[in-house]
N, C-alpha and C positions, 0 to 999 in steps of 0.2 A: 245395688248399683242402678243408676238411671239409664234407661235404654229407650230406643224407639224403633218403629217398624212401619211397614206398609201393608195395607190390605188390598189384595188383588187376586181374584180367582184364577186358576190355571186356564179355564176356558176363555178368559178375557185377554190372554196374551196374543200377540200377532202370530200368524203363520199363513202359509199359502194354501192351507187345506181346510179353511172354513171355520176352524175352532183352535183355540190354544192347545198346544201339545207339550210333550217333554223334550222337544227338539231345540234347535239352535236359538230361537227367540227366548226360550226359558233360561238358557245359560246367559244370554246377553242381559236379561232382566236381573239376574243375580249379580252380574258384574256391575250394573248400574246401582243396585242397592248397596253394594260394597263401597263404591265411590261416593255414594250419598251419605255414608256414615250410619247406615241402618244396621240393626242387629236382628231384626225379625222380618220374615215374610209370612203374612197370614193369608191362608187360602181357605176356601170352603170345602165341604166334604168331597172326597175324591170318588165316591161311589158311582156305580152305573145308574144313570138317570132313567126313570120310567115315566109315569103319567105326569104331564105338565112340565117335563124337562127339569124338575127340581132336584138338586143334589140332596135334598132332605126327604125325598121320596124315591129311594133306591130299590132295585131288585134284590139287593143283598147288602147287609151291613158290613160285609167283609170284602166283596168283590170291587175291583176298580173299574173306572169308566174306560171302555175300549177306545172311545173317541180321542183320548189323550195319548194314545200310542202314536209315536212320531213315525210317519211313513218314510221319511228320508233316512232315518236310522235303519229301518228294515231294508231299504234299498242298498245301503252301504254293506249290509250283511249278505247281500245277494238273494234276498227273499222277494224283492220287487224290482221292476224296471221303471225308468222315468215315465214311459208311456202309460204304465199301469197307475202310477201315482197321479198322473194328470187326469185320470178318469173320475176322480172325486168331484162331485158337484158341490159348489159352495154358493153362499149368498152373494148376490150381485153387489151388495153394499158391504165392504170389508170391515165396517164398524159393528156388524151384527152377525149373529149365528142363525142359519136356517136349519133348524133341527130336523125338519121333514126331509130335506135333501141329504142331510147327514145320515139319517136312518136308512135311506134307500141306496146310498152309494158307498158309505164307508165300509160296511161289512163285506161288500162284494170284493173290495180291494184286499181286505184282511184275509179273506178266504184264499185269494191268490197266493198270499204269503204263506198261509198255512199249508197249501198244497206242496210247497217246496221245502217246508220245515221237516226235519227228520228228528222228531222228539226222542226216538229210541236210541239215537246216537249222541244225545245231548245230556250229559251227566247232571248239569245244572237244572235241566227241566225235570228229570226224574226226582231229584232232591226237592225241588219246589212242590211238585205234586204230592210227594209223601209228607212233607212238613205241613202242608195246608189241607190235608185230606179231611180234617174235621169239619171244614166248611165247603171246600172246593167240590167234593163229590156231589153233595146235595145241590149246590148252586148250578153245576154243569148239567145235572139231570133236569133240574127245574127249568133252565133256559132251553134245553133241547126239547123237552115236552111242551113248553110254551110255544115254541116255534111249530111243533107238530100240530098243535091245535090252533094255528093261525094267529098267535099272539094273544089269545084270550086269557083273562084272569084265571087263576087255578080253580076258582069256585065254579067255573064253567067247563072244566075238564070232565072226562068220564069218571064215574064214581070210584072205580077201583084205584085209579092213580091219584085222583084228588084226595082220597082218604089213605093213600100210601099203603095199600095192601101188598103183602110181601111178593106174591106172584106177579102183580102188576109192576112193581119196582124192578124185579128181575127181568121181566119181558121188555120193558122200555129201555132198560140199560143195554140189553143185548141189541135191540132194534136200532137204538139211537147212539151207539157207542162212538161213531164217527163225529156226530154233532157235539157230543160231550167233549171229545178231544179238542174240537175247535174252540170251545169256550175255555177250556183249560189252557190252551195255547195263548189265547188273548190275555188271560190273567198272568201268565208267565211273562209275556212281553211287557205288560203294564208294570208289573213289580220290578222287573229288571231295569227298565228305563227310569222309573221313578226313583228307585234307590240310588241309581247312578247320579241323577240330578240332585237328590238330597245330599249325597256325600259331597258333591261339588260345592253346594251351598254351605254346608257345614265347614268345609275347608276354608271358605271365604269369610267365615265368622258369622254366617247368616243361619239362624235357627228357624225351623218351620213351625208355625202355629196352625194346627188343623182342628177340625170340628168332629165331635161325636154327637150326632143327633140323638136326643133322648128316645125318640120312637123309631120304629121301623115301619115301612110301608105294609099295608095289608096284603097287597098282591106282591109278595116277595118270597124268596127262597127261605127266609128266616121263619115266616109265619107258616108256610106250607110244611116245612121239615120239622118244626118244633112247636106244634100247636099247644102243647102243655105249658108253654111259657106265657101264654096270653089268655085274656078273658074271652073265650069263645064258647059257643053253645055246642050241643051234640052234633049239629050239622056242619060245624066248622065256621060259622058266621060270628062276628063280634057281638057281644052282649051290649057293649058300649064302646064309644070311640073318643079319641082325643080332640081337644080344642081349647078355646079360651072363652070366658063369659063375655056378655055385652059390656061395652064401656063407652067412654065419650067419643072414641074414634070409630067404633063399629056397633051400631044399635042392636044387631042380631048376633054379635060375637063372631068368633072364628071357628069354623068347622074344618078341622084338619083331616079327620077320618081315619087316623092311624089306630090300630088295635091297641088296647091298654094291656099292661102287664098284669099277670097273676102274681102279685108280690109275695103272697104266702108260699107259692111254689118256689120262687127264687130264694126266699129265706130258708126253706126246708133243704134246698140243694146247696146252701151256703154260697149263693150268688155265683156259681161256677160259670154259667154262660156269660154273665157280665164281666167276670174276670178275664175270660178268654177274649171277649170283645174289646175291653179296654187295653189289655196287653197287646193286642194286634194293632191298636191305634198307635202305640208307642214304637212299633216297628216302622210306621209311616211318618210320624211327626215327632218333634222334640217337645212341643207343648201342646196340650189338648184343651180346647175350649169346650166345656160341657154345656151343650145346648139346653135351654129351658130348665135351668137348675132348680127353679122353684117347684117343678113337678116332682122332685124327689122328696120334698116335704109333704106336699099334698097336690093332687092332680084333679083336673076338671074332667068329669065323665059325662058324655052326652049319649042319650039313648040311641042305639043303632037304628038308622032309618029316618031320624029327624032331619028335616031340611035345613035347619039352622042350629046354632049353639045356644039358643035362648033358654032351653029347659034342662040344662045339665046341672050337676051338683058336684061338690068337692068330696074327694075320697083321700084317705091317709096314704102317703107314700112310704117308702122304706126308711126315710130319715137318715140319720148318721150311720146306721148299721152297714149300709152299702159301702160308704167311704172308709169306715173302720176296717172292713174286710179288704178293701182296695189297698189301704196303707200296709196292712199286715202281709198281703200277698205280693204286691209290686214295689213296696217301699215308698219313699217320698218322691212322688212324680210332680212334674211341672203342670199345673192346672190353672185354667181361667174359668171361673164360675159365671155363666151368663145369667146374672141375677136381675134381669129386666122384667117388665110387666107388673102384674098385680102382686105386690109384696106385702107380707104380714110380718109381725114381730117374730113368729116362728121360723119363717124363711130366713130372715136376717140372722137369727140365732144359729141356724144350721150353717149358713155361709161362714159365720164367725168361728164356729166350732171346728170346721174343716181347716180353717186357716187359709183357704184359697182366696186369691184376689178377685173381687167383683169388678163389674164394668160401670164406667161413667160415660155418659153420652152428652156432648156439648149441646147438640140440637134439642135435647130435652130440658135445657136449663132456663130458657127465657120465655116467660109468659106473664103478662099483666103486672110486671114489676114486683112479682112475688118471689120470696125466698124459697128455694127448694134444694134437695140433696144433690142435684146435678150441677149446681153452680160451683165452680172450682174452689171457692173458698171453704167448701165443706169436705173436700176430698181428703182421704188419708193416703199414706204412702202405699199401703197394700191394696192397690187398685190399678186397673188398666183404663186409660182414658182414650176415647175416640171422638172425632168430630161427629161421625155417624157410622152406621154399620151397613152391611149389604141390604138390610131391610128398610133403610131410611133414604130420604132424598139426598142428593149430593148437597154439599154445603151451599153452593151457589143457587141450586134449585130451591132449597129450603129458605134462604134469605129472600128470594124473589117473591115468595108466597106469604111472608110475614105481614101482619098488620103494621100500620104506621107506628103505633105505640110500641109494639114488641121489637121492631127494628131499631127504634130509638133506644130502647133498653140495651140491645146488643151493642150498639155503637158507644153508648156511654160506659158500659161495663168494660168493653175492649179498648176504650179511649181511641176510637177511630171515627172521625167525623164524616167521612165520605163513603159511598158504596164501593168505590174502587179501593181495593186492598182489604176489604172486609173479610173475604174468605181466608186470606193469610193471617188476618188478625185472630180469627177463630182457631186456626192451626197453632198460632203462637200461644194462644190462651191454653190450649191443650198441652203443648210442649213445655210451657213454663209452670204448669201445675206441679204439685208435689207427688202426683201419681208416679209410681216407680217405672211404669212403662206407658208410652204413648204410641198408639197405632192410628195412622191416618190413611183413609182410602186414597188410592192413586188418583182417582177422579178429582179429589179436592186439591191435591198438589197441582193438578193441571187446570184447575178452576173451570171444570165442565158443568153444564147445566143438567137438568133431569133427563135429557136424552141419553145420558150415560148412567142412569140409575140401574141397579142390578135387579131389584125385586120390589114389588108392591104386594105386601101380604094379603092373602085371601083373594087374589086375582089370578087368572090363568091366561096364557097366550102370548104375553109380551115380556115375560121375565127371563132372567138368566141368559140374556142375549148379547149384552154390550161387550165390545172388544176394543182394545188399544189398536191404534193404527201404527204401522211401521214408522219408527223414528219419533213418535209422539212423546215418549219418555226420553227426552233429549238431555244433552249435557247442561243446558241452561237450567232446566228443572232440577237436575242432580245437584248443581251448585247451590241453588236456593235451599234445597233440602239439607244439604250438608251444613250450610251456615246456620239453619234453624236448629239442627242437632248440636252444633258447636255452642251456640249462645245459650242453649238450655241445658248444657252439660250432659248431653245424652250420647256423645260420640263414644264408640267402643274404645276400651283401653288398648293401647298399642302393645303388641307382643314384641319380643326381641327379634323374631323373624321378620316382622314388619319394618323394623328400624334399620335392618341391615341393607 
């Protein structure tokens, strides 16, 4: 069945507290999606952000971002006062996030809520802690010790706790038990609020598309607590790190710096850690977009310490074995394979063997009047089409930077003779394609320029900041979206309950 959806990170939602949350604006966003005839809301990873504020560099692959906890909901529960909520410092420009202010003010307020929380009287809290103990205990200890050492990476901690000596683990758990409880409390609040919002979206007929980053951050609870999962030397440092080789867009390649997996170990343990990780994703999302899918066929390994990605080499990944185990363990799950970047016949064969739909990007389609796989006449039904992703320019920003010849190509292909209306011509092109699902960034429906761009890969400092303004996703936009969904036969089927 043909469907459509919208890409918008949670952090990009409006709220009075400097960043999008699971509060009132999120529910209103879902209501707008419903009225607009959408079936999907695609978000980015929900993990707790660390270095560079990237959701793809999280302190834990399991833990949620405490910034998304809605303070008004905590106030309604009696855990905060209006005065306390107003202490949160926010960016002066409501269209952007100031992560530094967020870091120094948000936790102060959450600690006030924690001081009033009585976890020992809350059955749901005890159940949550017990159910998630396989990751929550290590995460809470990791964050508490990290705070104890002034936020330093775990490689700079004292040797006994850095190497997880049993006596050190016991000592820090005893010494920092209160801090550990605070981090568990935040994860409880996060999970409860998110699952309530997801349930609301699902009842409205909106499914959530979430991400599972292929890699974890080096400075994370995952690496510290499970060093055997990664290619690390005897001192706990990476042997090689992740990235992408040089290409036409970046002469020195992309140096991500994530530790690489010891795939032999994962194979020997029957991918048990991966199964836990993926299963947890399906507690959060309805559909999982597997990031950097080509890395499971073969991955680029860069010597640790190299300043660029120029001298890396390719290594063999787990291939189909991981997904075979996933299907045997979890059954047939809804998956999107992020099959972008440098593709080989082997990568294409892996995607085909899994049966997962790959991604098609309209912005990749037009160059020098040359035919390529991203032009819609090449699409197959088993694909997901986007105008662009969070890593791309907005459609308007992309169009403004095209050469005269390439823009002419776009206009002729879309049968649109003027610049005005060209963004919607691209959206129409995606929606009218044979791809089973079309997902459009909210910035493109609003025809915003690159000031609304989410991320510029391989850069730091200005990413993951853009936010919707209150009222910006208005009824006029909703109507245009619904008409586009209707004419492209992507409106959800009406249920009997909807017809009454």
